[in-house]
N, C-alpha and C positions, 0 to 999 in steps of 0.2 A: 479396506473395502473400497474407499474412494480412489486409492492409488491403482487398484486393479481395474476399476472402471475407466479411469483416465488413460491408463497405459494401453488398454484395448482400442481406444479410439485414435483418430489422427490428430487429436488436440495437441499432444506434445510435439508433433512434427512442426507445428507452427513456430515453435521457439528455437528451432535448430537451423543453422545455416549450412553446416557440414556434418554429415553422419557417415563417415567412412569407417570408423572403428566400432568395436563393441562397447557398450556402455553409454552410448549417446542418448538412449531413451532414459536411462537413469540420471544422466546429467540434465536432461530437459525437465525431468520430474523434480530434481533438486532446485533448478532455477525457478520453477513455478512455486515451490514451497518457500524458497527464499523471498520471492516477491510478495507472497501472502503474509509471511511473518513480518517483513519490513513494513508493509502497509498497516498491519495490525498494531505494531509497536508505535509507528508514527501517529496513528489515530489515538492511541492511548496517551501518548505524550501531549498531543494537542488538546485532548479533553482534560487532561490533568492541568495544563497551562490555563485553560479557561476556568476550571474549578478554583485554582489558586488565585487568579485575578478576581473572581467573584467573591472569594472568601476574604481577601485582603482589601476589598473596596470599603471606603470610608462611609459612604451613604448609599441610600437605596437607588439613587439615580445611576451610580456607577455599577451597582450590582445588576441592573437590568440591561441586557444587551439587545440591540436591535437585530433584525434579521440581516441587515447589511453587514454589521460587525461580525455576526456568526458566519456569513458567507465568506467574508474576507479572511477569517481565521481558517476556514476550510481551504481556500485557495492558497494561502501562504503555506499551509501544511503540505502542499504538493512538492515544494522545493526540497525539504529534507528527504522525501521519498526518492526523488531522482538522485540526490547526492549519495544516499545510502546504497541504492541499487548500482550506481556507477562504481562505488568503492568495492562492493562485493563482486561485481562482474569483472572488474579489472584485476583484483587480487587473487581470483580463483582461476587457475590455468584452464580447467575444463570448460568453465563458462566462457572464457576468452576465446578458446579454440573452437568449441562445438556450437555454442549459442551464437557467437558472432554479433555483429552490430545490428543486424536485422532482428535477431532474437532479443537483443537488449532493448530495442525500441518497442517491440511487442510486449516485453515484460514490463516496461515502464508504463505503458498504456493500461495493461491489466492491473498493475499495482495501483495506479491512480484510480481506476474504477473501484477496486476493492477498498481503497482508502476512503473514498467518498461514501461508499455504502456503509463502512464501519462508522464513519462520523455521523451519518444520518441515523443509524441504528443506536449509537450512543446517545444522541440527542433525544430520540424517541423514547428510549428506556430511562431517561433521566427526567428530573423536574424541568429541564430546559426545553421540553418539546414545543412550547409555544414560540420559542425563538427561531424555530426552523420550519414549522408547518404553517 
């Protein structure tokens, strides 16, 4: 259902540099899905890292994270998002040919936004909500 709504709009055309052949809309949809999946996986990994650090903390002072530490964790998590997207973009011929560098940059920005939203949602849904709000 979401795919039909997105394909009908000009949203997917934002992520394409060249659309000379058939299948470029499908390539753009795959690029958007790849960016969302990478953002979600990176958010889960960073939340898991935080949970592990809190679980292995020796005392209560180390278990309590400040808002600054939480924000630093979120900012550091932007790096794996870029690295993963670059790897997927470069190794997939359709992404390299149709999406191009402009679509890569737009995909990175979209993935960053989704990653930050996933991180905020993860903190709000967990007992750590006081560390972010």
